[in-house]
C-alpha positions as CSV (number, residue, x, y, z in Angstrom):
1,X,0.0,0.0,0.0
2,X,2.9,2.4,0.7
3,X,6.3,2.4,-1.0
4,X,8.9,5.0,0.0
5,X,12.3,5.1,-1.8
6,X,15.3,7.2,-0.8
7,X,13.2,9.8,0.9
8,X,15.2,12.9,1.9
9,X,14.2,16.1,3.7
10,X,16.8,18.8,4.3
11,X,16.6,22.1,6.1
12,X,19.6,24.0,4.8
13,X,22.5,21.6,5.2
14,X,20.8,19.6,7.9
15,X,19.1,16.3,7.3
16,X,15.7,15.7,8.9
17,X,15.4,12.5,6.8
18,X,18.5,10.9,5.2
19,X,17.6,8.7,2.2
20,X,15.1,6.3,4.0
21,X,13.3,3.5,2.1
22,X,10.6,1.2,3.3
23,X,7.3,-0.6,2.3
24,X,4.1,-1.1,4.2
25,X,2.0,-4.0,3.1
26,X,-1.8,-4.1,3.0
27,X,-3.3,-4.9,6.4
28,X,-0.1,-4.3,8.3
29,X,0.3,-2.2,11.4
30,X,3.8,-0.6,11.2
31,X,5.3,1.0,14.3
32,X,7.5,4.0,13.7
33,X,9.7,4.3,16.7
34,X,12.2,6.9,17.7
35,X,12.9,9.7,20.2
36,X,11.5,13.2,19.8
37,X,13.1,14.9,16.8
38,X,14.1,11.6,15.1
39,X,12.0,12.3,11.9
40,X,8.8,10.4,12.6
41,X,6.4,13.2,12.2
42,X,8.3,14.6,9.2
43,X,7.9,11.3,7.4
44,X,4.2,11.2,8.2
45,X,3.6,14.7,7.1
46,X,5.3,13.9,3.8
47,X,3.2,10.8,3.2
48,X,0.0,12.8,3.8
49,X,1.1,15.6,1.5
50,X,1.4,18.2,4.3
51,X,5.1,18.7,4.0
52,X,7.2,18.8,0.8
53,X,10.3,16.7,0.6
54,X,13.8,17.3,-0.9
55,X,14.3,14.1,-2.8
56,X,13.0,10.5,-3.3
57,X,9.6,9.0,-4.2
58,X,6.5,8.2,-2.2
59,X,3.6,6.1,-3.5
60,X,0.3,5.2,-1.8
61,X,-1.8,2.5,-3.4
62,X,0.1,2.9,-6.6
63,X,-0.2,6.7,-6.8
64,X,2.7,9.1,-6.6
65,X,2.0,11.8,-4.0
66,X,3.4,14.5,-6.3
67,X,1.8,13.4,-9.6
68,X,-1.6,12.4,-8.0
69,X,-1.9,14.2,-4.7
70,X,-5.7,14.2,-4.7
71,X,-5.9,10.4,-5.3
72,X,-3.4,9.9,-2.5
73,X,-5.4,12.0,0.0
74,X,-8.5,10.1,-0.8
75,X,-6.8,7.0,0.4
76,X,-5.4,8.3,3.7
77,X,-6.9,9.1,7.0
78,X,-4.6,11.2,9.1
79,X,-4.6,11.7,12.9
80,X,-1.9,14.2,13.9
81,X,-0.6,14.3,17.4
82,X,-2.9,17.2,18.1
83,X,-6.2,16.6,16.3
84,X,-7.5,19.6,14.4
85,X,-10.9,19.7,16.1
86,X,-13.4,22.6,16.3
87,X,-14.2,22.7,20.0
88,X,-17.4,24.6,19.7
89,X,-19.0,22.0,17.4
90,X,-21.0,19.0,18.4
91,X,-19.3,15.6,17.7
92,X,-21.9,14.7,15.0
93,X,-21.8,18.1,13.4
94,X,-18.0,18.0,13.2
95,X,-18.0,14.6,11.5
96,X,-20.7,15.8,9.2
97,X,-18.5,18.7,8.3
98,X,-15.5,16.4,7.7
99,X,-17.7,14.4,5.4
100,X,-18.3,17.5,3.3
101,X,-14.7,18.6,3.5
102,X,-13.6,15.3,2.0
103,X,-16.1,15.6,-0.8
104,X,-17.5,12.1,-0.3
105,X,-20.3,11.3,-2.7
106,X,-22.5,8.5,-1.3
107,X,-26.2,8.1,-0.6
108,X,-25.7,6.7,2.9
109,X,-24.3,9.8,4.7
110,X,-25.9,9.3,8.1
111,X,-25.3,5.5,8.1
112,X,-21.6,6.1,7.2
113,X,-21.1,8.6,10.0
114,X,-22.9,6.4,12.5
115,X,-20.7,3.4,11.5
116,X,-17.6,5.5,12.2
117,X,-19.0,6.6,15.5
118,X,-19.7,3.0,16.5
119,X,-16.2,1.9,15.4
120,X,-14.4,4.3,17.7
121,X,-17.0,3.9,20.4
122,X,-18.2,7.5,20.8
123,X,-21.9,7.0,20.4
124,X,-22.6,8.2,24.0
125,X,-21.0,11.6,23.2
126,X,-22.1,12.2,19.6
127,X,-24.5,15.0,20.6
128,X,-22.0,16.7,23.0
129,X,-19.8,19.7,22.3
130,X,-16.2,18.6,21.5
131,X,-14.7,21.2,23.9
132,X,-16.5,19.6,26.8
133,X,-15.0,16.1,26.2
134,X,-12.0,14.6,27.9
135,X,-8.7,14.3,26.0
136,X,-9.4,10.6,25.4
137,X,-12.7,11.3,23.8
138,X,-11.2,14.1,21.7
139,X,-8.6,11.7,20.4
140,X,-11.3,9.3,19.4
141,X,-13.2,12.1,17.7
142,X,-10.0,12.9,15.8
143,X,-9.7,9.3,14.8
144,X,-13.3,9.2,13.7
145,X,-12.6,12.2,11.4
146,X,-9.7,10.3,9.9
147,X,-12.0,7.3,9.2
148,X,-14.6,9.4,7.4
149,X,-14.6,8.2,3.8
150,X,-13.3,4.7,4.8
151,X,-9.7,5.3,3.6
152,X,-7.6,2.1,3.3
153,X,-4.5,3.8,4.9
154,X,-4.3,5.3,8.4
155,X,-1.5,7.5,9.6
156,X,-1.5,7.9,13.4
157,X,1.0,10.3,14.9
158,X,1.4,9.6,18.7
159,X,-2.3,8.6,19.0
160,X,-2.2,7.9,22.8
161,X,0.0,10.8,24.0
162,X,-1.4,12.5,27.1
163,X,-4.1,9.8,27.7
164,X,-4.6,8.1,31.0
165,X,-3.9,4.3,31.3
166,X,-7.6,3.4,30.8
167,X,-7.8,5.6,27.7
168,X,-4.6,4.2,26.3
169,X,-5.9,0.6,26.6
170,X,-9.1,1.6,24.9
171,X,-7.3,3.4,22.0
172,X,-5.0,0.4,21.5
173,X,-8.0,-1.9,21.2
174,X,-9.6,0.4,18.6
175,X,-6.3,0.5,16.6
176,X,-5.9,-3.3,16.7
177,X,-9.5,-3.7,15.4
178,X,-8.9,-1.3,12.6
179,X,-5.7,-3.1,11.7
180,X,-7.8,-6.1,10.6
181,X,-9.0,-4.1,7.5
182,X,-6.6,-1.2,7.0
183,X,-2.9,-0.5,6.6
184,X,-1.7,1.6,9.5
185,X,1.5,3.5,10.3
186,X,1.7,4.4,14.0
187,X,4.4,6.6,15.3
188,X,5.4,6.8,18.9
189,X,8.3,7.4,21.3
190,X,6.5,5.2,23.8
191,X,8.1,1.7,23.4
192,X,5.3,-0.2,25.1
193,X,2.8,1.4,22.7
194,X,4.6,0.0,19.6
195,X,5.1,-3.5,21.1
196,X,1.4,-3.7,22.1
197,X,-0.2,-3.1,18.7
198,X,2.4,-3.4,15.9
199,X,3.5,-6.5,14.0
200,X,6.5,-4.7,12.5
201,X,8.8,-2.0,13.8
202,X,11.0,0.6,12.2
203,X,13.4,2.3,14.5
204,X,14.6,5.8,13.4
205,X,17.1,8.0,15.0
206,X,18.5,11.3,13.7
207,X,16.7,10.9,10.3
208,X,18.2,7.4,9.6
209,X,16.8,3.9,9.9
210,X,18.5,2.0,12.7
211,X,16.6,-1.3,12.4
212,X,13.5,-2.8,10.8
213,X,11.9,-6.1,11.9
214,X,9.2,-7.7,14.2
215,X,9.6,-6.9,17.9
216,X,10.5,-10.5,18.6
217,X,13.2,-10.6,15.9
218,X,14.9,-7.4,16.9
219,X,16.4,-8.9,20.1
220,X,18.3,-11.4,18.0
221,X,19.6,-8.6,15.8
222,X,21.5,-7.0,18.8
223,X,22.7,-10.4,20.1
224,X,21.5,-9.8,23.6
225,X,22.0,-12.6,26.2
226,X,19.0,-14.5,27.4
227,X,18.0,-13.4,30.8
228,X,16.4,-15.5,33.5
229,X,15.0,-14.9,37.0
230,X,14.8,-17.3,39.9
231,X,13.3,-17.0,43.3
232,X,15.0,-19.1,46.0
233,X,14.0,-19.7,49.7
234,X,17.0,-19.9,52.0
235,X,20.4,-18.3,52.4
236,X,21.2,-15.5,50.1
237,X,25.0,-16.0,50.0
238,X,24.6,-19.7,49.4
239,X,22.2,-19.1,46.6
240,X,24.6,-16.6,44.9
241,X,27.4,-19.1,45.3
242,X,25.4,-21.8,43.5
243,X,24.3,-19.5,40.7
244,X,27.9,-18.2,40.1
245,X,29.3,-21.7,40.1
246,X,27.3,-22.6,36.9
247,X,28.8,-22.4,33.5
248,X,26.5,-20.3,31.3
249,X,25.4,-18.0,34.1
250,X,26.8,-14.5,34.6
251,X,25.9,-11.1,36.0
252,X,24.0,-12.5,38.9
253,X,22.0,-9.8,40.7
254,X,19.7,-10.0,43.7
255,X,16.8,-7.7,42.7
256,X,14.5,-8.2,45.7
257,X,13.8,-10.2,48.8
258,X,10.8,-11.0,51.0
259,X,10.4,-13.2,54.0
260,X,13.6,-15.2,53.4
261,X,12.9,-15.6,49.6
262,X,15.5,-14.0,47.3
263,X,14.8,-13.0,43.7
264,X,17.8,-13.2,41.4
265,X,18.2,-12.1,37.7
266,X,21.1,-13.1,35.6
267,X,22.3,-13.7,32.0
268,X,22.0,-17.3,31.1
269,X,22.6,-19.8,28.3
270,X,21.0,-22.9,29.8
271,X,19.6,-25.9,28.0
272,X,17.0,-28.2,29.6
273,X,19.7,-30.4,31.2
274,X,21.4,-27.3,32.7
275,X,18.0,-26.2,34.2
276,X,17.5,-29.6,35.8
277,X,21.0,-29.5,37.3
278,X,20.3,-26.1,38.7
279,X,17.1,-27.4,40.3
280,X,18.8,-30.3,41.9
281,X,21.7,-28.1,43.1
282,X,19.3,-26.0,45.1
283,X,17.4,-29.0,46.2
284,X,20.5,-30.6,47.6
285,X,21.3,-27.4,49.5
286,X,17.7,-27.6,51.0
287,X,16.8,-24.3,49.2
288,X,13.6,-24.8,47.2
289,X,13.1,-22.8,44.0
290,X,9.9,-20.9,44.4
291,X,9.7,-19.6,40.8
292,X,11.9,-19.7,37.7
293,X,11.3,-18.0,34.3
294,X,13.0,-16.5,31.3
295,X,13.0,-12.7,30.9
296,X,12.2,-11.5,27.4
297,X,14.4,-8.7,26.1
298,X,12.2,-5.5,26.3
299,X,11.8,-3.2,23.3
300,X,13.3,-0.5,25.5
301,X,16.6,-2.5,25.8
302,X,16.6,-3.1,22.0
303,X,16.0,0.5,21.2
304,X,18.7,1.8,23.5
305,X,21.2,-0.8,22.3
306,X,20.6,-0.2,18.6
307,X,20.6,3.6,18.8
308,X,23.8,3.5,20.9
309,X,25.5,1.2,18.4
310,X,24.5,3.4,15.5
311,X,25.9,6.5,17.2
312,X,29.2,4.7,17.9
313,X,29.4,3.7,14.2
314,X,28.9,7.3,13.2
315,X,31.3,8.6,15.7
316,X,28.6,10.7,17.4
317,X,28.2,12.8,14.3
318,X,25.8,15.6,15.1
319,X,25.4,16.7,11.5
320,X,22.1,14.8,11.2
321,X,19.2,16.2,13.1
């Protein structure tokens, strides 16, 4: 649905985007991850036709955004970080206005608007003034506006910023449901947001791509050690001695304790036989294992490691912003 090739955006001699290329398949939710100022919003503004670019090509559903800007805009629903809402309008009237603004020509106007309202779950506020709504509901109204006309592509820029935990969960649920039918690009600097809803991640830093893969595959890309945790009841020093004596275990740290039970985390390369030997070692010491599990590498760890590695490779070059 979206093909970007060698996209470049310069401000003077500074690169906001430095020759980036990627595709987004139909029905895919792509997470665009990076710190503030990395180039996420710039890329989205270019795709939507809001910002001009310096070089490269952008195609949406087979249409070039320069040669066929109107056709491209018909296929995109855009939710910027701050939705452009008219606070004095009622929710229904605003969506009715957006319907006219997009020049949609159908005979089922009211049905279409109601379907959008049902999709983003704002039926209970459709007759209320937008300015009187919470930020969470305003975000949903903005998303509803993006969905008017049933575009096949959604561009969502920081869709949950400023929302409370309950509102974040609700917005994630809506985005996941929309992803069953639409192609979505979702930008965020919140790592848990990306891992919760996206099936592919692009990490961008200082206008350059750092990595691109599924969240689960990114950990293999940086070669992180497998981490494990174990909770043991008994003597702390003896437990540390047993753990440190095992080949394949390193960086043992006691992270917490409670009522004589100590919780350790460590880097480990243990097969099933090693895990059995560890179990029996603690059993022989009369120290029962209360819990044991592997710790998945978090997206936060992956992001920090990849961006740190890229900066080292570039010698901390500050020419790209």
